[in-house]
C-alpha positions, 0 to 999 in steps of 0.5 A: 693187322689194321686190315684184319681189325677192319674186316672184323669189325664188319663181321656181326659174330665177332660183336656178338662174342664181345657182347657176350663177355659184357652181358651184364652191361646189356641188361638194361635193355632187357625190360625195354625188349619185352615192352617194345615186343623185340624177341631176340637175345640181348647180345645179338645185332640190332638196327632200325630193321628190327622196328616197325617204324622210324618215327620219333615218339618223344612228346615235344616231337609228337606235339609242339613244345609252345602248346604243350609245355606252358600247361605242364606243372613242372614248367612253371618251376624253371627260371624264365630264361629256361622257360623261353628256351623249352617253349622253342624246343619243338621249333629249334631243336636246341637250347642255349644256356649262357653261363650255365656252369661256374668258372670253378667247376670248369677249372676243375674239369680242365684240371681233370682232363690235364691229368688224364692226358698227362697220365695217359688214363684214356686212349684218344679215339681215331679222331682225338676225342677222349671218351668216357672220362666219367668212368674214371673221374668223379669230378666229371661223373658228378657233372653228368648228374648235375640236378638242374641239368637233369631236370631240364633233360628229363622235362624235355624227354618226359622221361628219366635220362641216364648219362651214356658217355662223355667225350672230351675234346682238347681241339675242335672236332673238325667233324662234318655234319651229322646227326648223333642218331646214327651213332647212339640210337634209340627205339622209339626214336627221339630218346637220346639228348646231348649236352655240349659244355664250352671249357673255354671260349670259342672263336672263328679260329678254333673250330666252333660247333655248327648246327642247323636249327630245325633239322631235327624235324627231318626224317632220321637218316638210318642205315637203310637209307645209305647202306642197305647191303647189311646181311645177318652175318656181315654189316653193309659195305658203305662207310661212315663217309658215305653217310656224311655225304648223304647228309651233305646232299640233305643239307643243300637239297633242303637249303638249311640254314647253318648257325655257328655257336661262339661260345663263352667258358661255361656255356651249355648247348643242348641238342635233339637226337636228330639235330644236325651239327658238327665242328667248323674247320680249325683255322689256327692249329696252335689253339685248343678248343676245350669242350665236353659232350655228355650223351644221355639215353632215356632210361626205359628205351631200347639203346643201340648203335645204328651204324654198327648194329650194336646194343649199347653197353651200360651199367645202370 
């Protein structure tokens, strides 16, 4: 049965049928398809091969945040500590916001997740992530719409953002280095942004987040760069681990500097669509590393999943 399901995941018409069943959740792409001249049905496969370029058009990628942001009228409305982070966005590709969320809210999130786990309301993914808790928990849904957070994200992308999903972690992810844009992709590129929230303190033993400052400036690594055997009816032959191998090669070739984020409860890490990051190895498996990621798309761009060539399902 597992072999059959694995084989079906490679067959594009199986995806098309699933997409047709969930057609209403594809309508968010309708206007964006028209805007960017993509003439194909909303339910069919989509990838970077459908577009004329692989370059970010986000304003702080095209220009430099040190030059552009101080002159923007909204910039002065942010606190000084936020301004300092925004100014360095183009260079760093991330923001660190200490104690952004108060302890009582963090406790409420953890309580919600404990209940979800206890009642088995969400089936964990193969790598033990709890996806889309925002769809069943008002507490978590409200966090995704935190006004000051949304204001920052809207400013960084110069577009209105919408939350796509939450991912909750009980333990460290142990995930190898990657960029989110292979999973959640946009056209034009650069219009995904992620928020990581520490729901408890992290240390070297419980698998803290790691990242590579400035790596967002590298060319986007997309399907044709590691898996060019995709056809009209079938996905490419390479696996996700092949993508991770290429990322590791790039890290070594470019001699990228690795940083580890030892977070306090309530800290927030915001990262660029193309920032390379992952989860450090867990040294003590008795420890938890509770955290939550929120992925946001810009509202008016084409939204899809490059690695599986599926359009994103979103109800807006």
